[in-house]
MDAnalysis code that builds the backbone (N, CA, C; Angstrom):
import MDAnalysis as mda
import numpy as np

u = mda.Universe.empty(435, n_residues=145, atom_resindex=np.repeat(np.arange(145), 3), trajectory=True)
u.add_TopologyAttr("name", ["N", "CA", "C"] * 145)
u.add_TopologyAttr("resid", np.arange(1, 146))
u.add_TopologyAttr("resname", ["MET", "THR", "LEU", "ASN", "VAL", "ASP", "HIS", "LEU", "LEU", "HIS", "THR", "ALA", "ASP", "THR", "LEU", "GLU", "ALA", "ALA", "ILE", "LEU", "ARG", "LEU", "THR", "GLN", "THR", "PRO", "SER", "GLU", "ASP", "THR", "VAL", "LEU", "TYR", "ASP", "LEU", "PHE", "ARG", "ASN", "ALA", "ALA", "ILE", "LYS", "SER", "PHE", "GLU", "LEU", "SER", "LEU", "GLU", "THR", "THR", "GLY", "LYS", "LEU", "LEU", "ARG", "LYS", "THR", "LEU", "LYS", "LEU", "TYR", "THR", "GLY", "ASN", "PRO", "LYS", "SER", "VAL", "ASP", "GLN", "LEU", "ILE", "PHE", "ASN", "ASP", "LEU", "PHE", "ARG", "HIS", "ALA", "GLY", "LYS", "HIS", "SER", "LEU", "LEU", "THR", "GLU", "GLU", "GLU", "ILE", "GLU", "ARG", "TRP", "LEU", "ALA", "TYR", "ARG", "ALA", "THR", "ARG", "ASN", "ASN", "THR", "ALA", "HIS", "ASP", "TYR", "GLY", "GLU", "ALA", "PHE", "ALA", "GLU", "LYS", "THR", "LEU", "THR", "ILE", "LEU", "PRO", "ASN", "TYR", "LEU", "VAL", "ASP", "LEU", "ARG", "ASN", "LEU", "ALA", "GLN", "ARG", "MET", "GLN", "ASP", "ILE", "PHE", "ASN", "GLY", "THR", "THR", "THR", "GLU"])
u.atoms.positions = np.array([
    [24.029, 4.238, 5.232],
    [23.069, 3.445, 5.975],
    [22.977, 2.069, 5.297],
    [22.865, 1.032, 6.107],
    [22.744, -0.332, 5.570],
    [21.472, -0.970, 6.091],
    [21.098, -2.031, 5.418],
    [19.938, -2.807, 5.840],
    [20.319, -4.268, 5.779],
    [20.054, -4.984, 6.844],
    [20.335, -6.410, 6.893],
    [19.028, -7.135, 7.140],
    [18.602, -7.914, 6.162],
    [17.339, -8.646, 6.281],
    [17.556, -10.087, 6.725],
    [18.779, -10.431, 7.133],
    [19.077, -11.812, 7.532],
    [18.166, -12.301, 8.651],
    [17.976, -11.474, 9.678],
    [17.121, -11.887, 10.798],
    [15.682, -12.100, 10.316],
    [15.213, -11.220, 9.453],
    [13.862, -11.369, 8.917],
    [13.731, -12.663, 8.122],
    [14.713, -12.954, 7.295],
    [14.669, -14.197, 6.520],
    [14.790, -15.419, 7.419],
    [15.524, -15.272, 8.514],
    [15.611, -16.373, 9.483],
    [14.242, -16.630, 10.127],
    [13.523, -15.561, 10.447],
    [12.179, -15.757, 11.019],
    [11.256, -16.407, 9.993],
    [11.442, -16.074, 8.709],
    [10.653, -16.720, 7.654],
    [10.987, -18.205, 7.573],
    [12.264, -18.532, 7.669],
    [12.676, -19.940, 7.642],
    [12.124, -20.697, 8.849],
    [12.136, -20.047, 10.003],
    [11.593, -20.671, 11.208],
    [10.095, -20.913, 11.058],
    [9.407, -19.931, 10.519],
    [7.973, -20.069, 10.280],
    [7.700, -21.215, 9.310],
    [8.457, -21.265, 8.242],
    [8.263, -22.337, 7.254],
    [8.516, -23.719, 7.876],
    [9.560, -23.833, 8.689],
    [9.858, -25.105, 9.352],
    [8.748, -25.491, 10.319],
    [8.220, -24.518, 11.050],
    [7.128, -24.803, 11.993],
    [5.884, -25.282, 11.242],
    [5.582, -24.642, 10.120],
    [4.424, -25.062, 9.323],
    [4.632, -26.476, 8.800],
    [5.824, -26.751, 8.301],
    [6.119, -28.084, 7.781],
    [5.978, -29.144, 8.865],
    [6.562, -28.887, 10.015],
    [6.468, -29.857, 11.122],
    [5.027, -30.016, 11.583],
    [4.284, -28.932, 11.563],
    [2.879, -28.978, 11.952],
    [2.090, -29.875, 11.003],
    [2.344, -29.735, 9.716],
    [1.614, -30.564, 8.743],
    [1.998, -32.035, 8.854],
    [3.161, -32.304, 9.409],
    [3.617, -33.689, 9.574],
    [3.200, -34.292, 10.913],
    [2.617, -33.500, 11.770],
    [2.247, -33.958, 13.112],
    [0.757, -34.252, 13.171],
    [0.398, -35.458, 13.562],
    [-1.034, -35.765, 13.680],
    [-1.679, -34.905, 14.769],
    [-2.865, -34.421, 14.496],
    [-3.546, -33.570, 15.472],
    [-3.854, -34.323, 16.764],
    [-3.845, -35.643, 16.690],
    [-4.056, -36.433, 17.914],
    [-2.889, -36.293, 18.896],
    [-1.720, -35.983, 18.372],
    [-0.556, -35.738, 19.227],
    [-0.633, -34.278, 19.668],
    [-1.529, -34.018, 20.605],
    [-1.900, -32.642, 20.940],
    [-0.728, -31.791, 21.428],
    [0.187, -32.371, 22.161],
    [1.290, -31.577, 22.690],
    [2.198, -31.098, 21.553],
    [2.629, -32.008, 20.692],
    [3.482, -31.604, 19.571],
    [2.741, -30.705, 18.589],
    [1.484, -31.032, 18.328],
    [0.690, -30.218, 17.413],
    [0.584, -28.786, 17.944],
    [0.264, -28.641, 19.226],
    [0.180, -27.312, 19.831],
    [1.537, -26.609, 19.819],
    [2.593, -27.357, 20.061],
    [3.937, -26.782, 20.064],
    [4.265, -26.174, 18.700],
    [4.037, -26.916, 17.631],
    [4.363, -26.412, 16.296],
    [3.387, -25.323, 15.844],
    [2.134, -25.447, 16.234],
    [1.166, -24.393, 15.896],
    [1.558, -23.097, 16.602],
    [1.890, -23.186, 17.879],
    [2.297, -21.996, 18.624],
    [3.592, -21.401, 18.072],
    [4.519, -22.271, 17.663],
    [5.772, -21.789, 17.074],
    [5.501, -21.060, 15.762],
    [4.594, -21.581, 14.965],
    [4.249, -20.933, 13.695],
    [3.635, -19.563, 13.949],
    [2.715, -19.494, 14.866],
    [2.043, -18.220, 15.143],
    [3.020, -17.214, 15.749],
    [3.873, -17.658, 16.647],
    [4.850, -16.745, 17.244],
    [5.853, -16.267, 16.189],
    [6.267, -17.149, 15.287],
    [7.176, -16.753, 14.215],
    [6.510, -15.738, 13.292],
    [5.226, -15.931, 13.033],
    [4.451, -14.979, 12.245],
    [4.459, -13.611, 12.919],
    [4.162, -13.572, 14.206],
    [4.127, -12.312, 14.940],
    [5.488, -11.625, 14.925],
    [6.544, -12.389, 15.194],
    [7.896, -11.826, 15.241],
    [8.321, -11.304, 13.874],
    [8.048, -12.062, 12.841],
    [8.456, -11.627, 11.506],
    [7.694, -10.376, 11.072],
    [6.445, -10.270, 11.464],
    [5.667, -9.080, 11.100],
    [6.220, -7.845, 11.820],
    [6.579, -7.977, 13.067],
    [7.161, -6.848, 13.803],
    [8.514, -6.463, 13.210],
    [9.307, -7.452, 12.847],
    [10.606, -7.186, 12.241],
    [10.438, -6.506, 10.887],
    [9.449, -6.941, 10.121],
    [9.161, -6.308, 8.837],
    [8.854, -4.833, 9.033],
    [8.063, -4.520, 10.030],
    [7.728, -3.121, 10.294],
    [8.950, -2.285, 10.590],
    [9.869, -2.816, 11.375],
    [11.092, -2.073, 11.707],
    [11.953, -1.834, 10.472],
    [12.089, -2.867, 9.643],
    [12.906, -2.722, 8.436],
    [12.226, -1.829, 7.403],
    [10.917, -1.908, 7.323],
    [10.184, -1.056, 6.396],
    [10.309, 0.415, 6.815],
    [10.281, 0.658, 8.092],
    [10.470, 2.017, 8.611],
    [11.843, 2.551, 8.161],
    [12.854, 1.710, 8.306],
    [14.208, 2.113, 7.909],
    [14.278, 2.358, 6.399],
    [13.602, 1.535, 5.634],
    [13.590, 1.684, 4.179],
    [12.880, 2.966, 3.767],
    [11.747, 3.237, 4.375],
    [10.971, 4.424, 4.003],
    [11.705, 5.719, 4.321],
    [12.620, 5.685, 5.262],
    [13.390, 6.884, 5.599],
    [14.258, 7.346, 4.427],
    [14.533, 6.460, 3.503],
    [15.309, 6.831, 2.322],
    [14.518, 7.746, 1.387],
    [13.196, 7.748, 1.531],
    [12.325, 8.473, 0.609],
    [11.852, 9.820, 1.151],
    [12.328, 10.217, 2.284],
    [11.821, 11.455, 2.883],
    [12.970, 12.350, 3.329],
    [12.707, 13.622, 3.298],
    [13.667, 14.587, 3.819],
    [13.571, 14.726, 5.330],
    [12.546, 14.098, 5.911],
    [12.326, 14.175, 7.346],
    [12.157, 12.755, 7.907],
    [13.266, 12.067, 8.159],
    [13.179, 10.680, 8.632],
    [12.375, 10.507, 9.921],
    [12.348, 11.558, 10.760],
    [11.581, 11.450, 12.009],
    [10.088, 11.313, 11.737],
    [9.637, 11.811, 10.584],
    [8.212, 11.682, 10.250],
    [7.837, 10.214, 10.047],
    [8.773, 9.422, 9.587],
    [8.520, 7.983, 9.407],
    [8.351, 7.315, 10.770],
    [9.113, 7.774, 11.748],
    [8.989, 7.207, 13.102],
    [7.614, 7.454, 13.699],
    [6.927, 8.488, 13.220],
    [5.603, 8.827, 13.749],
    [4.471, 8.026, 13.104],
    [4.769, 7.313, 12.025],
    [3.723, 6.562, 11.318],
    [3.244, 5.381, 12.147],
    [1.933, 5.177, 12.165],
    [1.416, 3.963, 12.787],
    [1.716, 2.799, 11.846],
    [1.661, 1.607, 12.376],
    [2.102, 0.426, 11.644],
    [1.410, 0.299, 10.289],
    [0.104, 0.443, 10.237],
    [-0.615, 0.288, 8.973],
    [-0.197, 1.340, 7.952],
    [0.122, 2.531, 8.408],
    [0.549, 3.580, 7.485],
    [1.906, 3.270, 6.854],
    [2.715, 2.470, 7.513],
    [3.979, 2.054, 6.896],
    [3.711, 1.359, 5.568],
    [2.709, 0.485, 5.551],
    [2.400, -0.259, 4.335],
    [1.780, 0.648, 3.276],
    [0.975, 1.593, 3.703],
    [0.397, 2.542, 2.748],
    [1.491, 3.409, 2.116],
    [2.447, 3.840, 2.919],
    [3.561, 4.625, 2.386],
    [4.453, 3.761, 1.489],
    [4.595, 2.521, 1.818],
    [5.366, 1.613, 0.960],
    [4.724, 1.532, -0.422],
    [3.410, 1.563, -0.470],
    [2.708, 1.584, -1.747],
    [2.967, 2.868, -2.513],
    [3.010, 3.987, -1.822],
    [3.275, 5.274, -2.471],
    [4.643, 5.301, -3.145],
    [5.558, 4.503, -2.617],
    [6.919, 4.465, -3.156],
    [7.175, 3.200, -3.972],
    [6.097, 2.533, -4.382],
    [6.154, 1.361, -5.265],
    [6.889, 0.163, -4.668],
    [6.937, 0.106, -3.340],
    [7.476, -1.091, -2.694],
    [6.432, -2.198, -2.646],
    [5.170, -1.802, -2.637],
    [4.053, -2.737, -2.583],
    [2.988, -2.311, -3.579],
    [2.296, -3.305, -4.135],
    [1.141, -3.019, -4.979],
    [-0.076, -2.804, -4.095],
    [-1.153, -2.322, -4.680],
    [-2.406, -2.143, -3.931],
    [-2.851, -3.463, -3.295],
    [-2.769, -4.551, -4.072],
    [-3.185, -5.861, -3.556],
    [-2.296, -6.310, -2.397],
    [-1.006, -6.052, -2.531],
    [-0.083, -6.421, -1.455],
    [-0.356, -5.601, -0.199],
    [-0.635, -4.331, -0.375],
    [-0.958, -3.490, 0.783],
    [-2.154, -4.072, 1.525],
    [-3.196, -4.432, 0.801],
    [-4.385, -5.015, 1.437],
    [-4.043, -6.294, 2.189],
    [-3.201, -7.125, 1.592],
    [-2.808, -8.366, 2.285],
    [-2.006, -8.052, 3.541],
    [-1.066, -7.107, 3.452],
    [-0.271, -6.757, 4.632],
    [-1.130, -6.166, 5.739],
    [-2.118, -5.376, 5.370],
    [-3.036, -4.841, 6.379],
    [-3.835, -5.975, 7.022],
    [-4.209, -6.961, 6.228],
    [-4.926, -8.123, 6.775],
    [-4.004, -8.944, 7.681],
    [-2.745, -9.079, 7.291],
    [-1.796, -9.792, 8.157],
    [-1.674, -9.081, 9.500],
    [-1.592, -7.770, 9.442],
    [-1.467, -6.998, 10.683],
    [-2.709, -7.159, 11.556],
    [-3.882, -7.122, 10.941],
    [-5.123, -7.310, 11.710],
    [-5.148, -8.701, 12.344],
    [-4.688, -9.687, 11.606],
    [-4.629, -11.045, 12.150],
    [-3.650, -11.105, 13.305],
    [-2.510, -10.469, 13.155],
    [-1.513, -10.452, 14.224],
    [-2.068, -9.780, 15.477],
    [-2.791, -8.686, 15.297],
    [-3.391, -8.028, 16.452],
    [-4.383, -8.955, 17.141],
    [-5.097, -9.733, 16.375],
    [-6.047, -10.675, 16.959],
    [-5.350, -11.838, 17.643],
    [-4.227, -12.307, 17.087],
    [-3.522, -13.419, 17.738],
    [-2.993, -12.997, 19.097],
    [-2.696, -11.714, 19.243],
    [-2.184, -11.218, 20.515],
    [-3.267, -11.161, 21.587],
    [-4.542, -11.189, 21.166],
    [-5.634, -11.031, 22.125],
    [-6.623, -12.194, 22.150],
    [-6.625, -13.015, 21.119],
    [-7.561, -14.136, 21.036],
    [-6.760, -15.425, 21.079],
    [-6.902, -16.134, 22.174],
    [-6.097, -17.333, 22.364],
    [-6.867, -18.601, 22.028],
    [-7.977, -18.470, 21.362],
    [-8.802, -19.623, 21.051],
    [-8.187, -20.508, 19.984],
    [-8.460, -21.778, 20.105],
    [-7.934, -22.762, 19.159],
    [-8.461, -22.519, 17.755],
    [-9.729, -22.167, 17.643],
    [-10.319, -21.940, 16.319],
    [-9.624, -20.782, 15.613],
    [-9.339, -19.709, 16.336],
    [-8.662, -18.579, 15.719],
    [-7.237, -18.955, 15.326],
    [-6.569, -19.712, 16.159],
    [-5.206, -20.150, 15.833],
    [-5.206, -20.982, 14.554],
    [-6.166, -21.866, 14.427],
    [-6.252, -22.696, 13.221],
    [-6.543, -21.834, 11.990],
    [-7.384, -20.838, 12.146],
    [-7.699, -19.932, 11.035],
    [-6.447, -19.153, 10.626],
    [-5.671, -18.731, 11.599],
    [-4.442, -17.993, 11.322],
    [-3.483, -18.834, 10.490],
    [-3.427, -20.119, 10.769],
    [-2.519, -20.999, 10.031],
    [-2.802, -20.998, 8.536],
    [-4.036, -20.767, 8.151],
    [-4.396, -20.830, 6.728],
    [-3.785, -19.699, 5.911],
    [-3.455, -18.582, 6.544],
    [-2.885, -17.457, 5.795],
    [-1.367, -17.518, 5.715],
    [-0.748, -18.363, 6.507],
    [0.702, -18.326, 6.631],
    [1.475, -18.695, 5.360],
    [1.039, -19.650, 4.554],
    [1.805, -19.923, 3.325],
    [1.879, -18.709, 2.384],
    [0.772, -18.013, 2.197],
    [0.800, -16.808, 1.357],
    [1.597, -15.697, 2.016],
    [1.503, -15.610, 3.330],
    [2.271, -14.619, 4.068],
    [3.771, -14.824, 3.841],
    [4.210, -16.071, 3.854],
    [5.629, -16.357, 3.637],
    [6.114, -15.836, 2.289],
    [5.305, -16.007, 1.262],
    [5.666, -15.516, -0.068],
    [5.785, -13.990, -0.034],
    [4.785, -13.321, 0.527],
    [4.817, -11.858, 0.618],
    [5.987, -11.377, 1.468],
    [6.258, -12.068, 2.541],
    [7.349, -11.697, 3.442],
    [8.690, -11.746, 2.723],
    [8.941, -12.826, 2.038],
    [10.222, -12.973, 1.340],
    [10.336, -11.975, 0.182],
    [9.243, -11.725, -0.511],
    [9.274, -10.748, -1.605],
    [9.590, -9.349, -1.090],
    [8.940, -8.946, 0.001],
    [9.188, -7.614, 0.543],
    [10.610, -7.506, 1.095],
    [11.082, -8.548, 1.742],
    [12.462, -8.530, 2.255],
    [13.446, -8.322, 1.100],
    [13.208, -8.988, -0.009],
    [14.099, -8.839, -1.164],
    [14.029, -7.427, -1.742],
    [12.826, -6.885, -1.830],
    [12.679, -5.513, -2.348],
    [13.409, -4.509, -1.471],
    [13.252, -4.654, -0.155],
    [13.927, -3.718, 0.748],
    [15.438, -3.858, 0.622],
    [15.917, -5.082, 0.549],
    [17.364, -5.293, 0.403],
    [17.863, -4.725, -0.911],
    [17.104, -4.914, -1.985],
    [17.495, -4.374, -3.293],
    [17.601, -2.854, -3.266],
    [16.697, -2.197, -2.568],
    [16.740, -0.733, -2.468],
    [18.029, -0.291, -1.786],
    [18.388, -0.958, -0.705],
    [19.615, -0.584, 0.011],
    [20.860, -0.949, -0.767],
    [20.775, -1.999, -1.583],
    [21.908, -2.404, -2.394],
    [22.003, -1.601, -3.691],
    [20.953, -0.826, -3.983],
    [20.924, -0.058, -5.217],
    [20.715, -0.913, -6.460],
    [20.018, -2.045, -6.266],
    [19.812, -2.964, -7.397],
    [18.379, -3.019, -7.878],
    [17.574, -2.034, -7.504],
    [16.189, -2.017, -7.972],
    [16.171, -1.611, -9.435],
    [15.129, -2.076, -10.119],
    [15.004, -1.771, -11.543],
    [14.191, -0.523, -11.786],
    [13.711, 0.112, -10.750],
    [12.871, 1.306, -10.921],
    [13.675, 2.566, -10.769],
])
């Protein structure tokens, strides 16, 4: 079994570029500002969903019953990742908060909520890239644990 995190890292790069362009765009330029804000939020949503799929694949390495991993709800993926030392307790809490934010972005289209979501994205990028590397290391057999 192999794991390819290239698409996930591409979504991280897209998110980072959207954030950068957003910070360079005056809020008075409402069309461009909204375009980059929406791109950042959509990249966040896509990368979080992709993370869940790859984490599911990674967790299957730790169980004798891979189908049981398919039955886990999204938040339980992160809790199980903690059980297998893929995430620390603090990271699990952050990932659960990211997921809650993502669920809200899917249902709350308000400008204030979108702006609030933007504030978590820089830290999310760090966590995203760290987890992608950990998952890749596990599949490559290069973990130190």
